[in-house]
gemmi code that builds the backbone of each chain (N, CA, C; Angstrom):
import gemmi

chains = {
    "A": [
        ("ALA", (4.283, 13.790, 5.718), (4.634, 12.412, 5.361), (5.418, 11.778, 6.506)),
        ("GLN", (5.222, 10.495, 6.675), (5.938, 9.827, 7.747), (7.213, 9.206, 7.205)),
        ("ARG", (8.216, 9.174, 8.042), (9.517, 8.685, 7.608), (10.237, 8.057, 8.790)),
        ("VAL", (11.009, 7.015, 8.492), (11.836, 6.359, 9.508), (13.266, 6.354, 9.005)),
        ("THR", (14.165, 6.805, 9.857), (15.580, 6.889, 9.479), (16.420, 6.016, 10.392)),
        ("GLN", (17.154, 5.125, 9.785), (18.154, 4.334, 10.500), (19.505, 4.726, 9.903)),
        ("PRO", (20.281, 5.517, 10.616), (21.472, 6.120, 10.006), (22.606, 5.154, 9.714)),
        ("GLU", (22.634, 4.025, 10.399), (23.739, 3.090, 10.213), (23.301, 1.904, 9.364)),
        ("LYS", (24.038, 1.649, 8.282), (23.763, 0.461, 7.483), (24.328, -0.775, 8.174)),
        ("LEU", (25.467, -0.584, 8.841), (26.166, -1.705, 9.460), (26.710, -1.267, 10.811)),
        ("LEU", (26.512, -2.141, 11.798), (27.074, -1.900, 13.120), (27.813, -3.164, 13.540)),
        ("SER", (29.089, -3.022, 13.773), (29.915, -4.177, 14.110), (30.469, -3.998, 15.516)),
        ("VAL", (30.216, -4.980, 16.387), (30.683, -4.911, 17.773), (31.251, -6.261, 18.166)),
        ("PHE", (31.970, -6.273, 19.290), (32.463, -7.515, 19.844), (31.473, -8.053, 20.861)),
        ("LYS", (31.495, -9.347, 21.014), (30.655, -10.018, 22.002), (30.870, -9.399, 23.377)),
        ("GLY", (29.767, -9.123, 24.067), (29.842, -8.539, 25.394), (29.805, -7.020, 25.411)),
        ("ALA", (29.965, -6.396, 24.258), (29.937, -4.938, 24.177), (28.491, -4.441, 24.147)),
        ("PRO", (28.262, -3.197, 24.586), (26.901, -2.653, 24.487), (26.564, -2.331, 23.035)),
        ("VAL", (25.263, -2.394, 22.750), (24.784, -2.146, 21.400), (23.673, -1.110, 21.448)),
        ("GLU", (23.725, -0.173, 20.497), (22.623, 0.767, 20.321), (22.371, 0.943, 18.832)),
        ("LEU", (21.214, 0.536, 18.382), (20.827, 0.731, 16.992), (19.875, 1.918, 16.941)),
        ("LYS", (20.242, 2.905, 16.148), (19.505, 4.156, 16.163), (18.318, 4.147, 15.206)),
        ("CYS", (17.261, 4.807, 15.643), (16.062, 4.969, 14.828), (15.448, 6.324, 15.143)),
        ("ASN", (15.247, 7.123, 14.127), (14.542, 8.391, 14.268), (13.339, 8.388, 13.338)),
        ("TYR", (12.302, 9.056, 13.739), (11.076, 9.038, 12.941), (10.544, 10.447, 12.749)),
        ("SER", (9.694, 10.551, 11.753), (8.985, 11.798, 11.484), (7.522, 11.438, 11.278)),
        ("TYR", (6.664, 11.987, 12.135), (5.243, 11.654, 12.059), (4.457, 12.719, 12.775)),
        ("SER", (3.383, 13.182, 12.189), (2.624, 14.294, 12.760), (1.670, 13.853, 13.857)),
        ("GLY", (1.311, 12.589, 13.883), (0.361, 12.115, 14.886), (1.063, 11.462, 16.059)),
        ("SER", (0.311, 10.644, 16.785), (0.888, 9.908, 17.895), (1.503, 8.619, 17.358)),
        ("PRO", (2.811, 8.461, 17.472), (3.455, 7.328, 16.795), (3.300, 6.006, 17.547)),
        ("GLU", (3.302, 4.964, 16.759), (3.401, 3.619, 17.306), (4.597, 2.975, 16.607)),
        ("LEU", (5.598, 2.594, 17.373), (6.861, 2.148, 16.793), (7.193, 0.723, 17.152)),
        ("PHE", (7.918, 0.083, 16.249), (8.271, -1.324, 16.375), (9.724, -1.532, 15.959)),
        ("TRP", (10.296, -2.605, 16.475), (11.552, -3.130, 15.940), (11.280, -4.543, 15.435)),
        ("TYR", (11.644, -4.788, 14.168), (11.576, -6.108, 13.569), (12.990, -6.614, 13.347)),
        ("VAL", (13.168, -7.930, 13.389), (14.482, -8.530, 13.207), (14.394, -9.648, 12.173)),
        ("GLN", (15.450, -9.766, 11.386), (15.518, -10.824, 10.376), (16.850, -11.543, 10.532)),
        ("TYR", (16.808, -12.735, 11.138), (18.000, -13.549, 11.261), (18.261, -14.251, 9.927)),
        ("SER", (19.510, -14.682, 9.751), (19.884, -15.334, 8.500), (18.983, -16.528, 8.215)),
        ("ARG", (18.415, -16.560, 7.012), (17.568, -17.662, 6.545), (16.277, -17.817, 7.343)),
        ("GLN", (15.889, -16.778, 8.053), (14.617, -16.816, 8.766), (13.740, -15.664, 8.297)),
        ("ARG", (12.459, -15.784, 8.560), (11.565, -14.729, 8.131), (11.610, -13.546, 9.086)),
        ("LEU", (11.190, -12.417, 8.594), (11.120, -11.216, 9.401), (10.137, -11.422, 10.552)),
        ("GLN", (10.534, -10.984, 11.742), (9.666, -11.189, 12.900), (9.734, -9.986, 13.826)),
        ("LEU", (8.649, -9.790, 14.564), (8.591, -8.679, 15.508), (9.528, -8.942, 16.683)),
        ("LEU", (10.330, -7.944, 17.033), (11.195, -8.047, 18.203), (10.503, -7.392, 19.396)),
        ("LEU", (10.142, -6.128, 19.238), (9.392, -5.485, 20.310), (8.670, -4.251, 19.782)),
        ("ARG", (7.713, -3.787, 20.578), (6.921, -2.608, 20.236), (6.935, -1.664, 21.423)),
        ("HIS", (6.855, -0.394, 21.161), (7.059, 0.563, 22.253), (5.922, 0.536, 23.258)),
        ("ILE", (4.717, 0.214, 22.836), (3.598, 0.274, 23.765), (3.669, -0.853, 24.797)),
        ("SER", (4.434, -1.894, 24.506), (4.533, -3.008, 25.442), (5.550, -2.736, 26.533)),
        ("ARG", (6.522, -1.872, 26.234), (7.573, -1.530, 27.181), (8.202, -2.798, 27.766)),
        ("GLU", (8.488, -3.740, 26.905), (9.033, -5.014, 27.357), (10.481, -5.159, 26.911)),
        ("SER", (11.122, -6.161, 27.472), (12.479, -6.501, 27.071), (12.440, -7.884, 26.444)),
        ("ILE", (12.913, -7.971, 25.225), (12.933, -9.231, 24.502), (14.376, -9.569, 24.156)),
        ("LYS", (14.804, -10.756, 24.541), (16.188, -11.202, 24.274), (17.201, -10.176, 24.778)),
        ("GLY", (16.857, -9.478, 25.849), (17.764, -8.506, 26.440), (17.727, -7.143, 25.781)),
        ("PHE", (16.935, -6.990, 24.727), (16.821, -5.710, 24.035), (15.700, -4.871, 24.651)),
        ("THR", (15.928, -3.569, 24.702), (14.912, -2.616, 25.107), (14.927, -1.449, 24.133)),
        ("ALA", (13.814, -0.748, 24.084), (13.741, 0.457, 23.259), (12.759, 1.407, 23.906)),
        ("ASP", (13.162, 2.635, 24.075), (12.313, 3.650, 24.680), (11.962, 4.715, 23.659)),
        ("LEU", (10.690, 5.044, 23.633), (10.234, 6.088, 22.728), (10.524, 7.448, 23.353)),
        ("ASN", (11.259, 8.269, 22.642), (11.568, 9.616, 23.085), (10.907, 10.585, 22.119)),
        ("LYS", (9.755, 11.095, 22.518), (8.996, 11.954, 21.603), (9.696, 13.291, 21.371)),
        ("GLY", (10.428, 13.754, 22.389), (11.135, 15.024, 22.218), (12.210, 14.952, 21.153)),
        ("GLU", (12.918, 13.827, 21.123), (13.974, 13.639, 20.140), (13.479, 12.836, 18.931)),
        ("THR", (12.210, 12.475, 18.925), (11.615, 11.619, 17.883), (12.519, 10.432, 17.589)),
        ("SER", (12.847, 9.697, 18.644), (13.736, 8.554, 18.488), (13.162, 7.318, 19.158)),
        ("PHE", (13.645, 6.180, 18.696), (13.230, 4.892, 19.256), (14.415, 3.949, 19.103)),
        ("HIS", (15.486, 4.267, 19.805), (16.723, 3.498, 19.668), (16.611, 2.149, 20.377)),
        ("LEU", (17.225, 1.143, 19.759), (17.221, -0.223, 20.309), (18.541, -0.448, 21.037)),
        ("LYS", (18.448, -0.952, 22.280), (19.657, -1.091, 23.086), (19.750, -2.481, 23.704)),
        ("LYS", (20.996, -2.895, 23.879), (21.267, -4.125, 24.622), (22.597, -3.937, 25.322)),
        ("PRO", (22.679, -4.221, 26.619), (23.910, -3.923, 27.362), (25.083, -4.829, 26.993)),
        ("PHE", (24.799, -6.091, 26.636), (25.888, -7.028, 26.341), (25.503, -7.855, 25.102)),
        ("ALA", (26.108, -7.549, 23.987), (25.758, -8.219, 22.737), (26.239, -9.673, 22.727)),
        ("GLN", (25.441, -10.519, 22.078), (25.780, -11.925, 21.899), (25.915, -12.223, 20.399)),
        ("GLU", (26.671, -13.275, 20.077), (26.866, -13.596, 18.661), (25.542, -13.886, 17.971)),
        ("GLU", (24.605, -14.490, 18.692), (23.319, -14.830, 18.088), (22.441, -13.604, 17.827)),
        ("ASP", (22.881, -12.438, 18.260), (22.154, -11.208, 17.956), (22.448, -10.704, 16.544)),
        ("SER", (23.438, -11.282, 15.904), (23.773, -10.860, 14.539), (22.570, -11.073, 13.627)),
        ("ALA", (22.129, -9.995, 13.000), (20.916, -10.047, 12.181), (20.700, -8.677, 11.557)),
        ("MET", (19.652, -8.599, 10.747), (19.222, -7.329, 10.179), (18.081, -6.813, 11.029)),
        ("TYR", (18.170, -5.546, 11.434), (17.164, -4.953, 12.299), (16.481, -3.799, 11.577)),
        ("TYR", (15.147, -3.814, 11.639), (14.368, -2.767, 11.003), (13.507, -2.057, 12.044)),
        ("CYS", (13.541, -0.745, 12.013), (12.630, 0.070, 12.799), (11.417, 0.371, 11.924)),
        ("ALA", (10.226, 0.339, 12.503), (9.016, 0.554, 11.716), (8.034, 1.431, 12.477)),
        ("LEU", (7.312, 2.238, 11.714), (6.350, 3.188, 12.264), (4.973, 2.853, 11.714)),
        ("LYS", (4.002, 2.724, 12.586), (2.636, 2.473, 12.130), (1.957, 3.811, 11.875)),
        ("GLY", (1.507, 3.961, 10.640), (0.860, 5.197, 10.264), (-0.627, 5.016, 10.127)),
        ("GLY", (-1.162, 5.585, 9.075), (-2.593, 5.475, 8.858), (-3.022, 4.049, 8.568)),
        ("TYR", (-4.220, 3.705, 8.863), (-4.764, 2.384, 8.637), (-3.891, 1.356, 9.341)),
        ("SER", (-3.525, 0.311, 8.638), (-2.732, -0.743, 9.273), (-1.320, -0.809, 8.740)),
        ("THR", (-0.931, 0.171, 7.953), (0.351, 0.047, 7.254), (1.527, 0.440, 8.114)),
        ("LEU", (2.679, -0.122, 7.769), (3.940, 0.185, 8.431), (4.887, 0.872, 7.452)),
        ("THR", (5.612, 1.847, 7.978), (6.716, 2.445, 7.229), (8.005, 1.967, 7.865)),
        ("PHE", (8.848, 1.327, 7.058), (10.089, 0.752, 7.560), (11.272, 1.664, 7.270)),
        ("GLY", (12.265, 1.609, 8.159), (13.550, 2.196, 7.857), (14.318, 1.278, 6.923)),
        ("LYS", (15.499, 1.705, 6.526), (16.278, 0.925, 5.573), (17.028, -0.229, 6.218)),
        ("GLY", (17.024, -0.274, 7.519), (17.620, -1.397, 8.208), (19.063, -1.179, 8.612)),
        ("THR", (19.439, -1.845, 9.703), (20.826, -1.860, 10.171), (21.249, -3.305, 10.355)),
        ("MET", (22.361, -3.662, 9.730), (22.907, -5.002, 9.913), (23.795, -4.975, 11.144)),
        ("LEU", (23.494, -5.807, 12.122), (24.319, -5.921, 13.329), (25.185, -7.171, 13.222)),
        ("LEU", (26.471, -6.984, 13.346), (27.404, -8.107, 13.349), (28.098, -8.141, 14.700)),
        ("VAL", (27.982, -9.266, 15.390), (28.622, -9.425, 16.679), (29.735, -10.453, 16.530)),
        ("SER", (30.958, -10.005, 16.749), (32.114, -10.874, 16.568), (32.542, -11.478, 17.899)),
        ("PRO", (33.086, -12.708, 17.859), (33.517, -13.355, 19.111), (34.740, -12.689, 19.702)),
    ],
    "B": [
        ("ASP", (7.050, -22.831, 11.873), (6.523, -21.861, 10.922), (5.154, -22.280, 10.421)),
        ("GLY", (4.708, -21.705, 9.374), (3.330, -21.925, 8.943), (2.624, -20.626, 9.145)),
        ("GLY", (1.321, -20.626, 9.025), (0.597, -19.381, 9.186), (0.532, -18.637, 7.877)),
        ("ILE", (1.644, -18.169, 7.390), (1.696, -17.478, 6.100), (2.679, -18.212, 5.201)),
        ("THR", (2.222, -18.586, 4.050), (3.083, -19.275, 3.097), (3.154, -18.480, 1.811)),
        ("GLN", (4.331, -18.511, 1.212), (4.541, -17.852, -0.067), (5.154, -18.862, -1.024)),
        ("SER", (4.707, -18.812, -2.243), (5.282, -19.701, -3.246), (5.351, -18.998, -4.588)),
        ("PRO", (6.349, -19.349, -5.405), (7.458, -20.242, -5.052), (8.508, -19.511, -4.228)),
        ("LYS", (9.530, -20.215, -3.802), (10.607, -19.602, -3.032), (11.513, -18.798, -3.958)),
        ("TYR", (11.775, -19.366, -5.138), (12.574, -18.696, -6.159), (11.778, -18.689, -7.460)),
        ("LEU", (11.884, -17.597, -8.185), (11.143, -17.457, -9.429), (12.000, -16.703, -10.430)),
        ("PHE", (12.049, -17.262, -11.630), (12.805, -16.627, -12.696), (11.839, -16.258, -13.813)),
        ("ARG", (12.070, -15.098, -14.366), (11.154, -14.599, -15.384), (11.956, -13.932, -16.486)),
        ("LYS", (11.458, -14.080, -17.686), (12.075, -13.361, -18.795), (11.474, -11.972, -18.877)),
        ("GLU", (12.243, -11.055, -19.371), (11.728, -9.690, -19.545), (10.490, -9.705, -20.420)),
        ("GLY", (9.509, -8.890, -20.044), (8.288, -8.795, -20.839), (7.193, -9.740, -20.405)),
        ("GLN", (7.499, -10.622, -19.454), (6.488, -11.569, -18.980), (5.877, -11.100, -17.667)),
        ("ASN", (4.592, -11.359, -17.517), (3.957, -11.163, -16.214), (4.190, -12.404, -15.374)),
        ("VAL", (4.228, -12.225, -14.069), (4.396, -13.366, -13.176), (3.580, -13.111, -11.910)),
        ("THR", (2.991, -14.179, -11.353), (2.162, -14.038, -10.161), (2.799, -14.763, -8.991)),
        ("LEU", (2.903, -14.045, -7.875), (3.447, -14.587, -6.636), (2.274, -14.904, -5.709)),
        ("SER", (2.367, -16.069, -5.079), (1.284, -16.525, -4.229), (1.541, -16.178, -2.766)),
        ("CYS", (0.492, -15.809, -2.042), (0.543, -15.611, -0.604), (-0.747, -16.143, -0.011)),
        ("GLU", (-0.604, -17.075, 0.924), (-1.760, -17.682, 1.591), (-1.543, -17.623, 3.101)),
        ("GLN", (-2.621, -17.350, 3.842), (-2.519, -17.358, 5.298), (-3.708, -18.108, 5.905)),
        ("ASN", (-3.414, -18.840, 6.974), (-4.466, -19.577, 7.680), (-4.657, -19.045, 9.093)),
        ("LEU", (-4.318, -17.766, 9.274), (-4.411, -17.125, 10.577), (-5.748, -16.410, 10.770)),
        ("ASN", (-6.576, -16.446, 9.751), (-7.869, -15.747, 9.781), (-7.688, -14.227, 9.935)),
        ("HIS", (-6.584, -13.729, 9.407), (-6.317, -12.299, 9.477), (-7.090, -11.548, 8.405)),
        ("ASP", (-7.562, -10.375, 8.777), (-8.312, -9.570, 7.814), (-7.398, -8.840, 6.830)),
        ("ALA", (-6.282, -8.346, 7.317), (-5.414, -7.513, 6.481), (-4.236, -8.308, 5.933)),
        ("MET", (-3.884, -8.014, 4.699), (-2.705, -8.617, 4.069), (-1.946, -7.549, 3.315)),
        ("TYR", (-0.638, -7.775, 3.191), (0.249, -6.751, 2.642), (1.280, -7.383, 1.736)),
        ("TRP", (1.772, -6.600, 0.780), (2.921, -6.994, -0.030), (3.989, -5.911, 0.093)),
        ("TYR", (5.210, -6.383, 0.388), (6.357, -5.492, 0.465), (7.423, -5.979, -0.516)),
        ("ARG", (8.246, -5.050, -0.885), (9.424, -5.371, -1.681), (10.640, -5.022, -0.843)),
        ("GLN", (11.606, -5.949, -0.803), (12.813, -5.733, -0.004), (14.015, -5.717, -0.937)),
        ("ASP", (14.714, -4.610, -0.962), (15.933, -4.472, -1.766), (17.085, -4.120, -0.832)),
        ("PRO", (18.289, -4.561, -1.138), (19.443, -4.236, -0.288), (19.606, -2.724, -0.138)),
        ("GLY", (19.725, -2.281, 1.092), (19.918, -0.869, 1.349), (18.664, -0.018, 1.232)),
        ("GLN", (17.533, -0.660, 0.916), (16.285, 0.090, 0.745), (15.251, -0.234, 1.816)),
        ("GLY", (15.494, -1.253, 2.592), (14.495, -1.660, 3.567), (13.299, -2.300, 2.886)),
        ("LEU", (12.155, -2.229, 3.539), (10.923, -2.768, 2.991), (10.050, -1.615, 2.513)),
        ("ARG", (9.523, -1.768, 1.332), (8.626, -0.751, 0.784), (7.291, -1.396, 0.430)),
        ("LEU", (6.211, -0.731, 0.828), (4.871, -1.263, 0.673), (4.391, -1.139, -0.764)),
        ("ILE", (3.925, -2.262, -1.309), (3.426, -2.272, -2.688), (1.914, -2.107, -2.704)),
        ("TYR", (1.214, -3.018, -2.064), (-0.242, -2.995, -1.961), (-0.635, -3.558, -0.603)),
        ("TYR", (-1.834, -3.199, -0.153), (-2.378, -3.820, 1.020), (-3.898, -3.931, 0.897)),
        ("SER", (-4.426, -4.841, 1.693), (-5.873, -5.094, 1.665), (-6.331, -5.331, 3.099)),
        ("GLN", (-7.369, -4.621, 3.500), (-7.878, -4.787, 4.860), (-9.161, -5.601, 4.896)),
        ("ILE", (-9.705, -5.893, 3.715), (-10.944, -6.650, 3.654), (-11.055, -7.290, 2.277)),
        ("VAL", (-11.775, -8.370, 2.212), (-11.941, -9.067, 0.935), (-12.566, -8.132, -0.097)),
        ("ASN", (-12.079, -8.268, -1.323), (-12.570, -7.496, -2.473), (-12.251, -6.007, -2.389)),
        ("ASP", (-11.276, -5.666, -1.563), (-10.844, -4.276, -1.477), (-9.349, -4.240, -1.233)),
        ("PHE", (-8.642, -3.344, -1.902), (-7.216, -3.195, -1.683), (-6.800, -1.771, -2.033)),
        ("GLN", (-5.649, -1.399, -1.492), (-5.161, -0.035, -1.650), (-3.715, -0.049, -2.144)),
        ("LYS", (-3.351, 0.961, -2.899), (-1.960, 1.096, -3.347), (-1.081, 1.522, -2.178)),
        ("GLY", (0.120, 0.985, -2.190), (1.137, 1.422, -1.250), (2.023, 2.467, -1.896)),
        ("ASP", (3.259, 2.513, -1.444), (4.176, 3.550, -1.912), (4.744, 3.293, -3.308)),
        ("ILE", (4.790, 2.017, -3.712), (5.436, 1.690, -4.989), (4.572, 0.728, -5.798)),
        ("ALA", (3.325, 1.070, -6.023), (2.373, 0.169, -6.675), (2.539, 0.071, -8.197)),
        ("GLU", (3.241, 1.009, -8.803), (3.331, 1.031, -10.262), (3.992, -0.239, -10.797)),
        ("GLY", (3.314, -0.876, -11.757), (3.856, -2.090, -12.357), (3.435, -3.361, -11.640)),
        ("TYR", (2.603, -3.221, -10.623), (2.097, -4.362, -9.858), (0.576, -4.358, -9.853)),
        ("SER", (-0.011, -5.540, -9.655), (-1.457, -5.622, -9.447), (-1.727, -6.733, -8.438)),
        ("VAL", (-2.881, -6.627, -7.767), (-3.263, -7.613, -6.759), (-4.739, -7.917, -6.891)),
        ("SER", (-5.157, -8.952, -6.193), (-6.571, -9.271, -6.048), (-6.789, -9.836, -4.652)),
        ("ARG", (-7.995, -9.710, -4.148), (-8.312, -10.269, -2.819), (-9.722, -10.856, -2.896)),
        ("GLU", (-9.804, -11.977, -3.547), (-11.097, -12.645, -3.733), (-11.456, -13.512, -2.534)),
        ("LYS", (-10.450, -13.940, -1.801), (-10.662, -14.751, -0.613), (-9.876, -14.164, 0.542)),
        ("LYS", (-10.366, -14.337, 1.747), (-9.707, -13.770, 2.925), (-8.296, -14.321, 3.079)),
        ("GLU", (-8.097, -15.576, 2.737), (-6.816, -16.208, 3.019), (-5.786, -16.032, 1.908)),
        ("SER", (-6.148, -15.392, 0.808), (-5.248, -15.336, -0.326), (-5.090, -13.909, -0.857)),
        ("PHE", (-3.858, -13.540, -1.210), (-3.582, -12.183, -1.693), (-2.458, -12.260, -2.730)),
        ("PRO", (-2.738, -12.745, -3.921), (-1.687, -12.890, -4.936), (-1.231, -11.553, -5.510)),
        ("LEU", (0.039, -11.497, -5.823), (0.652, -10.296, -6.409), (1.134, -10.620, -7.813)),
        ("THR", (0.724, -9.818, -8.780), (1.207, -9.983, -10.144), (2.207, -8.887, -10.458)),
        ("VAL", (3.392, -9.300, -10.866), (4.412, -8.368, -11.306), (4.287, -8.282, -12.822)),
        ("THR", (3.918, -7.144, -13.312), (3.666, -7.017, -14.745), (4.923, -6.581, -15.489)),
        ("SER", (4.838, -6.640, -16.790), (5.973, -6.233, -17.621), (6.217, -4.726, -17.514)),
        ("ALA", (5.273, -4.005, -16.951), (5.439, -2.559, -16.785), (6.348, -2.202, -15.607)),
        ("GLN", (6.640, -3.171, -14.758), (7.534, -2.910, -13.622), (8.957, -2.862, -14.166)),
        ("LYS", (9.598, -1.717, -13.986), (10.891, -1.492, -14.638), (12.044, -2.245, -14.003)),
        ("ASN", (11.957, -2.515, -12.751), (13.062, -3.186, -12.058), (12.501, -4.238, -11.108)),
        ("PRO", (11.994, -5.329, -11.637), (11.261, -6.277, -10.805), (12.122, -7.224, -9.980)),
        ("THR", (13.393, -7.336, -10.278), (14.239, -8.262, -9.535), (14.354, -7.797, -8.090)),
        ("ALA", (13.852, -8.612, -7.160), (13.822, -8.235, -5.749), (13.342, -9.415, -4.928)),
        ("PHE", (13.344, -9.205, -3.630), (12.788, -10.161, -2.674), (11.431, -9.619, -2.243)),
        ("TYR", (10.386, -10.431, -2.386), (9.027, -9.988, -2.104), (8.499, -10.670, -0.847)),
        ("LEU", (7.994, -9.859, 0.065), (7.468, -10.351, 1.328), (5.985, -10.072, 1.449)),
        ("CYS", (5.270, -11.065, 1.924), (3.849, -10.938, 2.193), (3.665, -10.944, 3.710)),
        ("ALA", (2.684, -10.213, 4.193), (2.414, -10.159, 5.623), (0.913, -10.105, 5.857)),
        ("SER", (0.521, -10.381, 7.098), (-0.894, -10.277, 7.450), (-1.014, -9.786, 8.882)),
        ("SER", (-2.178, -9.229, 9.195), (-2.440, -8.793, 10.561), (-3.936, -8.807, 10.831)),
        ("SER", (-4.266, -8.716, 12.100), (-5.659, -8.746, 12.515), (-5.993, -7.476, 13.285)),
        ("PRO", (-7.277, -7.128, 13.350), (-7.659, -5.928, 14.114), (-7.377, -6.119, 15.601)),
        ("GLY", (-6.944, -5.044, 16.254), (-6.691, -5.094, 17.676), (-7.971, -4.955, 18.486)),
        ("LEU", (-7.924, -5.408, 19.745), (-9.103, -5.353, 20.596), (-9.483, -3.910, 20.917)),
        ("ALA", (-8.479, -3.069, 21.048), (-8.723, -1.672, 21.417), (-8.704, -0.756, 20.204)),
        ("GLY", (-8.987, -1.321, 19.045), (-8.913, -0.535, 17.814), (-7.525, -0.639, 17.230)),
        ("GLY", (-7.363, -0.150, 16.059), (-6.073, -0.267, 15.392), (-5.828, -1.694, 14.935)),
        ("TRP", (-4.595, -2.030, 14.696), (-4.238, -3.336, 14.157), (-3.096, -3.945, 14.946)),
        ("ASN", (-3.151, -5.274, 15.057), (-2.080, -6.001, 15.729), (-0.842, -6.082, 14.846)),
        ("GLU", (0.201, -6.713, 15.388), (1.464, -6.820, 14.661), (1.280, -7.555, 13.344)),
        ("GLN", (2.174, -7.265, 12.411), (2.174, -7.958, 11.137), (3.047, -9.204, 11.231)),
        ("PHE", (2.536, -10.300, 10.694), (3.290, -11.548, 10.595), (3.713, -11.724, 9.146)),
        ("PHE", (4.952, -12.130, 8.958), (5.522, -12.181, 7.620), (5.695, -13.606, 7.112)),
        ("GLY", (5.581, -13.733, 5.803), (5.882, -14.986, 5.141), (7.377, -15.119, 4.894)),
        ("PRO", (7.807, -16.259, 4.328), (9.236, -16.499, 4.114), (9.802, -15.776, 2.905)),
        ("GLY", (8.954, -15.251, 2.051), (9.423, -14.474, 0.909), (9.576, -15.261, -0.373)),
        ("THR", (9.543, -14.529, -1.473), (9.830, -15.075, -2.809), (10.891, -14.200, -3.448)),
        ("ARG", (11.945, -14.845, -3.945), (12.988, -14.088, -4.641), (12.737, -14.181, -6.133)),
        ("LEU", (12.449, -13.051, -6.730), (12.170, -12.971, -8.166), (13.395, -12.430, -8.886)),
        ("THR", (13.788, -13.140, -9.920), (14.905, -12.697, -10.754), (14.440, -12.596, -12.197)),
        ("VAL", (14.658, -11.464, -12.777), (14.311, -11.264, -14.193), (15.569, -11.425, -15.030)),
        ("LEU", (15.474, -12.343, -15.987), (16.639, -12.673, -16.806), (16.680, -11.836, -18.079)),
    ],
}
model = gemmi.Model(1)
for chain_id, residues in chains.items():
    chain = gemmi.Chain(chain_id)
    for i, (resn, *xyz) in enumerate(residues, 1):
        res = gemmi.Residue()
        res.name, res.seqid = resn, gemmi.SeqId(i, " ")
        for name, pos in zip(("N", "CA", "C"), xyz):
            atom = gemmi.Atom()
            atom.name, atom.element = name, gemmi.Element(name[0])
            atom.pos, atom.b_iso = gemmi.Position(*pos), 0.0
            res.add_atom(atom)
        chain.add_residue(res)
    model.add_chain(chain)
structure = gemmi.Structure()
structure.add_model(model)
structure.setup_entities()
């Protein structure tokens, strides 16, 4: 069975501090991983996917197959980064398995 | 915004009543999905459909039903058999990728259902 674990329900940092949102997965095949973000009063949207190896809004995430992790990182957090972040794993067919989410709060 | 619409935004239901949530997309996407979002639970898949007139159960399908009579529409019915229906419901859609597999899922704004 596939599973996504986000160990932190809440991560609170000050503006300018580095941020790392943790995501670990369990999957027997070749994983395809995503980070989705939900800002206040906005719909859930894709932030980035591992196959693109891109940086969006200063965030990056590297797939580490040895550690089965896909942590989301940003060197300097901004207040507008405050949101709910979900790690997701694409399994069979077109479905996604989501983690329980981490709320990021960035204080001034 | 646009692309995927869900209605209504808020819905109240009495216990024992069935209720249908609407999801429409104009993205010409083949696949559509229904998720339930609860605090501390993340998103859990209820049903999904990859083609018209076909759909599959997700992880928590009990007490729910769907239909896919048209490509652009995927309504979800929450039946009286659903023991804890109060939640935020999200609809999503996606299209097949060029290299196989499926592209990213696009989400609707959600419907908040409250059972009184």
